[in-house]
C-alpha positions in Angstrom: 104.1 101.6 88.4 101.8 98.8 89.5 99.6 101.2 91.5 99.0 103.7 88.7 98.5 100.9 86.2 95.6 99.6 88.3 94.1 103.0 88.8 94.7 104.6 85.4 95.7 101.7 83.1 99.2 103.1 82.7 102.0 103.3 85.2 104.0 106.2 83.8 104.4 109.9 84.6 101.2 111.5 83.3 102.6 114.9 82.5 105.8 116.7 81.2 108.7 118.3 83.0 108.3 121.7 81.3 104.8 122.0 82.8 106.4 122.6 86.2 107.5 126.0 85.1 105.0 126.7 82.3 101.7 125.6 83.8 101.7 124.5 87.4 100.1 126.7 90.0 100.8 124.2 92.8 103.2 121.4 93.4 102.7 118.7 96.1 105.7 116.6 96.8 105.2 113.4 98.8 108.2 111.2 99.6 110.6 112.9 97.1 113.8 114.8 97.9 113.9 116.2 94.4 116.7 118.7 94.6 119.2 115.9 95.7 117.8 112.9 93.9 116.7 114.6 90.7 118.4 118.0 90.8 117.4 119.2 87.3 113.8 118.7 88.1 114.4 120.1 91.6 115.8 123.3 90.0 112.6 123.7 87.9 110.5 123.3 91.0 112.5 126.1 92.7 112.1 128.2 89.6 108.3 127.6 89.6 108.2 128.6 93.3 110.0 131.8 92.5 107.5 132.5 89.7 104.6 132.2 92.2 103.6 128.6 92.3 102.6 127.2 95.7 104.6 124.3 97.2 103.6 121.6 99.6 106.3 119.2 100.9 105.3 116.0 102.8 108.4 114.4 104.2 109.7 113.3 107.6 113.0 115.0 106.9 113.5 118.7 106.5 114.7 118.4 103.0 116.0 121.5 101.1 112.6 122.2 99.4 110.9 122.2 102.8 112.7 125.5 103.5 110.9 127.0 100.5 107.5 125.3 101.0 104.3 127.1 101.8 103.5 124.0 103.9 106.0 121.4 105.1 104.2 118.5 106.7 106.6 116.3 108.8 104.7 113.1 108.4 105.5 110.0 110.5 107.2 107.4 108.3 104.8 104.8 107.0 101.6 106.8 107.4 101.0 108.0 103.9 97.7 106.2 103.4 96.1 107.8 106.5 97.4 111.2 105.4 96.0 110.9 101.9 92.7 109.4 103.2 92.5 112.3 105.6 92.8 114.9 102.8 90.1 113.1 100.8 87.8 113.0 103.9 88.0 116.8 104.2 87.6 117.4 100.5 84.5 115.2 100.2 83.0 116.5 103.5 83.4 120.1 102.3 82.1 119.4 98.8 85.4 120.4 97.2 85.8 117.3 94.9 85.3 117.6 91.2 81.9 116.0 90.9 81.7 116.1 87.1 85.1 114.4 86.8 84.3 111.8 89.4 80.9 111.0 87.7 82.0 111.0 84.1 85.6 109.8 84.2 85.8 107.5 87.1 84.2 104.4 88.7 83.9 102.8 92.2 83.6 106.2 94.0 81.3 104.7 96.7 84.1 102.3 97.8 86.5 105.3 98.3 83.8 107.4 100.1 83.0 104.5 102.4 86.7 104.1 103.4 87.8 107.7 103.8 84.8 108.7 106.0 86.6 106.9 108.8 89.7 109.0 108.5 88.7 112.1 110.4 91.2 114.9 110.9 91.6 114.1 114.6 92.3 110.4 113.9 94.7 111.2 111.0 96.5 113.8 113.0 97.2 111.3 115.8 98.5 108.7 113.2 100.6 111.0 111.1 101.8 113.7 113.5 100.4 116.4 111.2 98.2 119.0 112.8 94.5 119.2 112.0 95.0 122.8 110.9 97.6 121.8 108.3 95.4 118.9 107.1 92.5 121.3 106.4 94.7 123.9 104.8 96.5 121.5 102.5 93.3 119.7 101.5 91.6 123.0 100.6 94.6 124.4 98.8 95.1 121.2 96.6 91.4 120.8 95.9 90.7 124.4 94.9 93.8 125.1 92.8 93.0 124.8 89.1 96.4 123.3 88.0 98.1 121.2 90.7 100.9 118.7 90.0 101.6 115.8 92.4 105.1 114.3 92.5 106.4 111.2 94.4 109.4 108.9 94.3 110.8 106.2 96.5 109.6 107.7 99.7 106.1 106.4 98.6 107.0 103.2 96.8 109.7 101.7 99.1 107.2 100.4 101.7 105.3 97.1 102.0 102.3 99.1 101.1 104.0 101.0 98.2 101.4 99.9 95.6 98.6 101.0 97.9 100.3 104.3 98.6 100.4 105.0 94.9 96.7 104.0 94.5 95.9 106.5 97.3 97.7 109.3 95.4 95.8 108.3 92.3 92.6 108.5 94.3 93.4 112.0 95.4 94.2 113.3 91.9 91.0 111.7 90.4 88.8 113.1 93.3 89.9 116.6 92.5 90.1 116.3 88.7 93.8 117.1 88.6 94.4 114.9 85.6 94.5 115.1 81.8 95.5 118.8 81.6 98.8 120.6 81.5 100.1 121.6 84.9 98.2 118.7 86.7 98.8 114.9 87.0 100.4 112.2 89.0 104.1 112.3 88.3 106.4 109.5 89.6 110.0 110.6 89.0 112.0 107.5 87.9 115.2 106.7 89.8 117.7 105.9 87.1 118.4 107.6 83.8 116.9 104.8 81.6 114.8 102.8 84.0 111.7 104.1 82.2 113.2 102.8 78.9 114.2 99.4 80.4 110.6 98.9 81.6 109.3 100.1 78.3 111.4 97.4 76.6 109.9 94.6 78.7 112.7 94.3 81.3 110.0 93.1 83.7 108.8 89.6 84.4 105.1 90.1 83.6 105.2 92.1 80.3 106.8 92.2 76.8 107.8 95.6 75.3 105.2 98.3 75.5 103.7 96.7 78.7 101.9 93.9 76.8 101.1 91.1 79.3 102.9 87.8 78.9 99.7 86.0 80.0 97.7 87.3 77.1 97.6 84.5 74.6 97.2 86.7 71.4 100.1 88.9 72.5 102.3 86.0 73.3 101.6 84.4 69.9 102.6 87.7 68.2 106.0 87.6 69.9 106.4 83.9 69.3 105.8 84.5 65.6 108.3 87.4 65.5 111.0 85.5 67.3 110.4 82.0 66.1 110.3 80.4 69.5 107.7 79.1 72.1 107.5 81.5 75.0 106.4 80.8 78.6 102.8 81.5 79.5 103.5 82.4 83.1 104.9 85.5 84.8 108.5 85.2 85.7 110.4 86.0 88.9 111.0 89.4 90.4 114.5 90.1 91.8 113.7 89.3 95.5 112.1 86.1 94.3 115.2 85.2 92.3 117.3 85.5 95.4 114.8 83.5 97.5 115.0 80.8 94.8 118.8 80.9 94.7 118.9 80.4 98.5 116.4 77.5 98.1 118.4 75.9 95.3 115.7 76.4 92.7 117.7 79.0 90.7 121.1 77.6 89.7 122.6 80.4 87.6 122.3 84.2 87.1 123.5 86.7 84.5 123.7 90.2 86.2 124.2 93.2 83.8 124.9 96.7 85.3 123.5 95.9 88.7 125.2 95.6 92.1 122.6 93.9 94.3 125.1 93.2 97.1 125.0 96.9 97.9 121.6 98.0 96.5 119.1 95.3 97.5 117.6 95.2 101.0 118.8 92.6 103.6 122.1 92.2 101.6 123.3 89.2 103.7 120.4 87.3 102.1 121.7 88.5 98.7 125.2 87.3 99.4 123.9 84.0 100.6 122.0 83.5 97.4 125.0 84.4 95.2 127.2 81.9 97.1 124.7 79.1 96.5 124.6 79.6 92.7 126.3 77.0 90.5 127.3 79.7 88.0 127.3 83.5 88.0 128.0 85.9 85.1 128.5 89.6 85.9 128.6 92.1 83.1 130.1 95.3 84.6 132.2 98.4 84.3 133.9 97.9 87.6 134.9 95.0 89.9 131.9 95.5 92.1 131.0 93.7 95.4 128.6 91.5 93.3 131.3 90.8 90.7 133.5 89.3 93.4 131.1 86.4 93.5 131.2 85.8 89.7 132.5 82.8 87.8 132.8 84.9 84.7 133.1 88.7 84.5 132.4 90.4 81.1 133.5 94.0 80.5 130.5 96.3 79.9 130.2 99.3 77.7 129.4 102.6 79.4 126.9 105.2 78.1 129.7 107.0 76.3 130.5 103.8 74.4 126.8 103.2 73.5 124.5 103.9 70.5 120.8 103.6 71.1 118.0 105.3 73.0 117.4 106.4 76.6 113.8 107.1 77.7 113.5 109.8 80.4 111.0 109.9 83.3 108.5 111.9 81.2 108.3 109.0 78.6 110.5 110.9 76.2 112.6 108.6 73.9 115.9 110.3 73.0 118.9 109.2 71.0 122.2 108.4 72.8 125.2 108.5 70.5 128.5 106.8 70.9 131.4 109.1 71.8 134.2 106.5 71.8 134.5 102.9 70.7 133.8 100.3 73.4 136.9 99.3 75.4 137.8 96.4 75.0 135.7 96.6 71.9 132.2 95.2 72.1 128.8 96.8 72.8 126.5 95.2 75.4 123.9 94.2 72.9 126.6 92.5 70.8 127.7 90.5 73.9 124.2 89.5 74.6 123.6 88.5 71.0 126.8 86.4 71.0 125.8 84.6 74.2 122.4 83.9 72.8 124.0 82.3 69.7 126.3 80.2 71.8 123.2 78.8 73.6 121.5 77.9 70.3 119.4 81.0 69.5 120.7 83.2 66.7 120.0 86.9 66.9 120.9 88.7 63.7 120.9 92.4 64.3 123.3 94.7 62.6 122.9 97.7 64.9 120.7 99.1 67.7 118.3 100.8 65.2 117.3 97.3 63.9 116.5 96.2 67.5 114.5 99.4 68.0 112.5 98.9 64.8 111.6 95.4 65.7 110.4 96.4 69.1 108.4 99.4 67.7 106.8 97.1 65.2 105.6 94.8 68.0 104.6 97.6 70.4 101.7 99.8 69.4 102.5 102.6 71.9 106.0 103.0 70.3 105.1 102.2 66.7 105.5 105.8 65.4 109.0 106.4 66.9 111.9 106.0 64.5 115.6 106.9 64.6 115.0 109.3 61.8 112.4 111.2 63.8 114.6 111.1 66.9 117.4 112.8 65.1 115.3 116.0 65.2 114.0 115.7 68.8 112.9 113.3 71.5 109.3 111.9 71.3 107.0 111.1 74.2 105.1 107.8 74.0 102.4 106.8 73.3 103.1 107.5 69.6 101.2 105.1 67.5 102.1 106.3 63.9 104.8 108.2 62.1 102.6 111.2 61.7 101.7 111.2 65.5 103.5 114.0 67.4 103.8 112.0 70.6 101.9 112.6 73.9 102.9 115.2 76.4 99.9 114.7 78.7 98.2 111.3 79.4 94.6 110.7 80.1 93.2 113.8 78.5 89.9 112.4 77.2 89.8 109.1 78.9 92.1 106.8 80.9 94.1 104.1 79.4 91.8 101.6 81.1 88.7 103.5 80.1 87.5 104.9 83.5 89.8 105.7 86.4 89.3 103.2 89.2 88.8 104.5 92.8 89.8 102.1 95.5 89.1 102.2 99.2 92.4 101.6 100.9 93.0 101.3 104.6 96.2 102.0 106.6 98.9 99.2 106.4 101.5 99.5 109.2 105.2 98.9 108.3 106.7 95.4 108.4 108.6 96.3 111.6 108.5 99.3 113.9 110.9 100.4 116.6 110.6 98.5 119.9 112.6 98.2 123.2 115.4 96.2 121.6 115.6 98.3 118.4 114.3 101.7 119.4 115.2 103.8 116.4 113.6 104.0 113.0 116.0 103.8 110.0 115.1 105.7 106.8 117.3 105.7 103.7 117.8 107.7 100.5 120.2 109.5 98.2 122.5 112.5 98.7 123.3 115.1 96.1 127.0 114.3 95.9 126.6 110.6 94.9 124.3 108.6 92.7 123.5 105.0 93.8 126.6 102.8 94.3 128.8 103.5 91.2 129.9 107.1 91.8 132.2 106.2 94.7 134.5 104.8 92.0 135.0 108.4 90.9 138.0 110.0 92.7 136.6 113.5 92.0 133.2 112.7 93.5 134.8 110.8 96.4 136.8 113.9 97.2 133.6 115.8 97.9 131.9 113.2 100.1 134.1 110.2 101.0 132.2 108.4 103.7 128.8 108.0 105.2 127.5 110.6 107.6 124.2 109.4 109.0 121.8 112.0 110.3 120.8 111.9 113.9 118.6 114.3 115.9 120.3 116.4 118.6 118.1 115.0 121.3 119.1 111.4 120.4 122.7 112.4 120.0 122.7 113.8 123.6 121.1 110.6 124.9 123.8 108.5 123.2 126.6 110.9 124.0 127.7 111.3 120.4 128.7 114.3 118.4 129.1 115.0 114.6 132.0 112.9 113.3 131.7 110.1 116.0 131.4 106.5 114.9 128.4 104.5 115.9 127.4 100.9 115.5 124.0 100.4 113.9 122.3 97.0 114.3 119.0 95.5 113.1 117.7 92.0 113.2 119.6 91.3 110.0 123.1 92.6 110.7 125.4 95.3 112.0 127.4 98.1 110.3 129.4 101.1 111.5 129.0 104.7 110.3 129.8 108.3 111.3 127.0 110.5 112.5 126.0 114.1 111.6 123.9 115.7 114.4 121.1 117.7 112.8 117.5 118.6 113.3 116.8 117.7 109.6 115.5 114.4 111.0 113.0 114.0 113.8 113.8 112.4 117.2 113.8 108.7 117.0 115.0 108.5 113.4 118.4 107.7 111.8 118.7 108.6 108.2 121.4 107.0 106.0 122.3 107.0 102.3 123.3 103.7 100.7 126.2 104.8 98.5 129.2 103.5 100.5 130.6 99.9 100.6 132.4 100.9 103.8 129.0 101.5 105.5 126.7 99.0 103.6 123.4 100.3 104.7 121.4 97.5 103.1 122.9 95.0 105.5 120.4 96.4 108.1 117.4 97.4 106.0 114.1 95.6 106.4 113.3 92.3 104.6 109.7 93.4 104.3 108.4 93.5 100.6 105.5 95.0 98.8 103.5 91.8 98.0 102.6 93.1 94.5 105.8 94.7 93.2 108.3 92.9 95.6 109.9 96.3 96.3 111.8 96.4 99.5 110.8 98.5 102.5 113.9 100.7 102.5 112.1 103.5 104.3 111.3 101.9 107.6 113.4 99.5 109.7 114.0 99.1 113.4 117.6 99.6 114.5 119.7 100.0 117.6 122.5 102.6 117.8 125.6 102.3 120.0 128.6 104.6 120.3 131.9 102.9 119.2 
């Protein structure tokens, strides 16, 4: 989000999902295993491919869509910036860039040109492991296709240079003019069903609802007037900073709602240590999770089926969610929050979720035209500034949110740690189709399909370690040790171990890197140095 916000002025998906099948002539996927992590969108990509669209997959693993790709580029983990710079080097050198778009819609092109001139195909091939022929072919195909959509997910953002990775993707799209039209754009696919909506509502430490900065005096005064309180004029803490502060004794209490950081956050021993040092912890949850075990107070949460309100999808589409059953034991999450606020001295007097929405829409220009009445008919994509506005399917059509798109010259940033003699393997992590994050293992039906971790290991490495599929191994990093079974497969390259993070019995994030993107504080889940030993 931060990278696109700097380049375009908005961090959201630029285009719409239906454009995959209706408009796209080419799809480039970088760091996204869409068929497993976002299967509905992945199905549409397969449908588009069957209908004649070209497909480029850039991924160190041979994911399912790699089998159908016109080009599968097995990139070395952590070399996305050199790869993207290499494509732009070729495009500029061969005069394939959209000169009119660059001149009229963008700024700072010279900085980009000065940087990418150093990323020759020979140099980039050595860094990334991608052949020069493939670099030329993909650069030419992407630049000369009229309608090309670019997709990415956590394989791009979960690096210490995640923000710079995203800026580099934005550079490529601007350079070729693949923005502001159906079937084009830069499209981050969000990882949870309402993570877009949570961010839209201001569940971030630096913005209010509608991405209005907390450091803007006029905006802050607007919210102070609406809420009748004095608000902080400084940016708050991000989650890794919260746990650093808990370990340092600066944060004394936490309220955790619908999150299990003991399993999901990197370097989970650091998370456990922070939770142990808190004076008071409230966990508001559906299940007695690993995080809830540290709680002083556990509040029962309402599930999606017990909820009235809205969800906002990855394409910025606000949709109504309607309660199927009454909450058990009988209170919606917003009511619990409202009651706690009243107990601490601040009354919130909402009668239902619609009142909350209407207040937020009144305060947020990009959402001002979205009402529950309109949502009864269909979902609406923001920005939607008035009640007669139809919503926005495609961003940046006439101009960027920030005015002109910003090119930025970005150089290669190596991972926080790389394999060495003591820890010779590279650990990469992600999702599998059968599970979703760390809550689905509570489902007996889903567990019956895939009940334990099977980490992917290349046959050459398995032979060296004398292990076979189903064997248990001990995996150690500088932060901890876990055990897991292995699946021997050439889906991963030699030297890589790939794991999901779904299972408490093999808590992958005990061993993931403690490296963070300095801007977003996102953990480097995609690159860590580990040692593997047969049990």
